[in-house]
N, C-alpha and C positions, 0 to 999 in steps of 0.2 A: 504494500500500500504506500502511496505517496503521502508523506507527512512533512509539510513545510519544505517541499522541494527535495526531500530525501526519501529513498525507498527503505521501508522497514518490513521485514518478513515476520509474519505471525501465523500461527495455526491454532485451530480450535478443536477441542475434544470434549465429549461429555455434555451435560446439560445442568442447568441450575444457576445459582449465584456465581458470578465470575470469580475465578482465582487466577491471577496473572503470575506466570512463572518466568524467572530470569536466571539463565545459566551462568556458569563460571567462566573464567578465562580460557580461551581457545576452544570453548565448547559451543553448543548450539541447542536447539529445542530437543534434540535427541538425548541430551543429558538426563532428562527426566523420564525416559522410556521405562526404566525398571519400576518406577513408582506411579507412572501415569494411570494404569488401570485402577488402582486403589483410590487415587484422587478423583479421577473422572467418574467413578461410580457415585460420587456425592456432589461434584461441582462441575461447572463449565470451565474448562481450562483454556486459557489464552497464553500460549507459550510464544515468547518473543526472542528473535535473534538480535543481539546487540550490534552496534556499529562494527563492521569489519569481521563479524563472526557469522558462521553458518551461511544462510542464504541472504543476509543483509549486506549489501556492498559497503565498502569503506567510504568515508567522506573526506573532503579536503580540509581536515582539521585534526588536531590531536585527539587521542582518546582521553576523555575526562568523565569521571562519575557524574559531574554536574550536567554536562551537555547530553549525556545519554539519558539522564533522568528527565531532562526537558523533552527529548525525543519521545520517551515513553508517555509523558503527560500529553503531548500532542496526539499520539496514537490513541490514547484512551478517550480524548475529546472527539477525535474523528469517529470513533466507534460508539460514541454517546454512552460512555461508561463513567458516570460521575463519582462512584464510590465503590471501588473494587477492593477485594482482599489481594494482597501482594506478597509474593514469596520470592526471595532472591538468595542465590547460593554463591558464596565466595565473591568473585567480582560482581556478580549479579546482586549479591547481598548489599554491597556498597552502593550500587545504582538504586536498589529498592529503598535503601535508607535515605539517600539524597532525594528521591522522589517524594518520600513522606515529609522530608524537611522543606523542600521547595514548593510542593503542591499538596499540602495536607488535606485539602478538601476532596482530593481524588482517591484517598486511601482510607478505607474503613478499618481494616486490621492489617498489620504488617508482620511478616515472618522473615527474620534475618537468620540465615543458615551459614555458620562457619565464616563469619566476616567480623572484623573488629570495628570499633567506632573511631579509632585513631591508628595511624600507621604503625606506631610502636607497640600496638597490641599484638602484632605477630611475634613469634619467637625470633631471636636474632638470626638463627640459621635459615629460617624461612625468608627473612628480609634479604639476607645475603644472596640466596638463590634467586629471588625475584629481581634483585638489582642487576643480575647478570643476563637478563633477557635482552637479546639483541639479534641482529641478522645472523651472526655466527651460530648462536644457539639454535636459531630456526633451521639452519642447514643440518645441524646434528640431530634435529628432531624429525627430519624426513624419514619416512618409512615406519614411523610409530603409528599406533591406532589414532591418536589425535590428528596427525597429519592426514592420514587416509580418510578420516571423516570429513575434514576440511576440504580436501581435494575433490571429494565426491560431490559436494553440494555448493561450494563457494562460487559466486559469479565470476571471479577471477582467481583461480587457484595460484597464479603466479604472485599474488599479494601475500603469500605466507610469510616471507621475510619482513614485509612491511608491518604486518600484524605484530610480529615479535618486537620489532623496533618501537612501535607505538606503545605496546604493552609495557615494555621496559621503561619507557619514559614516564608512563603513568605510575608504575609501581615504585619508581624512585622518588616520586613527589611526596613531600611530607603533608600530613593533614591531621586535624584533631577536631572532630565534630561533637565533642562531649557536651558542650553547652547547648547545642541545637538538639541533641538527643534528649536531654533533660526536659526540653520544652515540647516534645512531641505530644499531640493531643489524643492520639489513638492508642488502643491497646497493642502491645508488641510482644511477640513470642521470639525469644532467642533460642536457637538450637545449635548445639555444638557436639562434636564427638569427644569422648573422654580422652582420646589420644589425638587431639586436633593440632593444627599448626599454630594455634592460639592458646596461650596458657590459661589455666583456670583462674589465675589471679586477675587477668583482664576480663574474663567472663563475669566474675563477681563484680568488678568495677562497672562494666557495661550494664549489668542488671541493676546495680545500685542506682545508676543514673535514671532508671525507669521506675524507681520507687521500690525495687525488690530488695529483700534481705536486710531491711532496716529495723524490723520489729516483729515480735510475736503476733501472728494474725488473729489470736484469740481462739477460744475453743470452737466457735462456730465459723471461723475463717472470715469474719466480717471485716477485719482490718487488713486483709490481703490486698496486694496491688492489682490493678487491672491487667498489668503485663505479667508474662510467665516466662519461665526458664526450663529448658529441657537439655540435659546432658546425656547423650545416648551412649550406652556402654559397649565396649568391644569394637569400637570403630575409629577410623582415622579421618582426616580431612577429606581425602579422596573417596572414602567409602560411604560417608554419611548420606550423600545425596541419592544413593541407590538402595539404601536400606529400607526394609518394610517398617522399621521403627520410625522413619520420618513421617509418613502419612499418619501413623498411629498417634504421633505427638501433635501433628498439625491440625487434623480434622476436628478434634474436640475443642481446641482453642478457637477455631473459627465460629463455633456455634455456642460457646458458653455465654451465659448471661453476665454482663458486667454490672457490678453493684454501683449504685449512684453514690458519689462522694458524701460522706457524713452519715 
């Protein structure tokens, strides 16, 4: 679909209230294939390919969480979807978070999967690996499953090195969205693996910004925050998005009743 002069690929599965899905770096809508049946049984899924990923062509601009969030907001408005539930994984988690920050009226509930709210929320080893993404790394990745998936669907498979160069530029940029996260008006579910690329210390910090982990909720749970946290056992950053534990955590959050303040 043309969105503000840019082509954005999306696909729809299932029926019901819309749940928008955003994949991770070097991924595509196919990232969610393992959990799609469970999610589509309850929701209308709108899976989107981000700039330069999957079937969405690259644009003459850098990769930035903020601009991809604006692209998504424009797509949602074109589709006349004023209040969606939004789930983003890794890179897509950052874009989902920025969408909720920049366009809060478009997001009813937000699910952030394995993404921090500031750059230094990643483990140092993960930061070092991400900082090394460039054209040379792209050449080393040729022949991998990620490259094969990209080459199969990308409008210009020859842009693989460009995607890595732009991704490296994005991943080396510092950011800290803590203050904006603390001001989010919608309920948020944070989902992490217990062996994620993000330490549990940052997970606790992130959840604290949303009002979590600050007090005993009381015997009836009446003082619990609107936002929730799920740490899924036995999984890594790469595995969490394909685990059946993900829809098992997400679907109840999307339907639970939020208590009115006070």
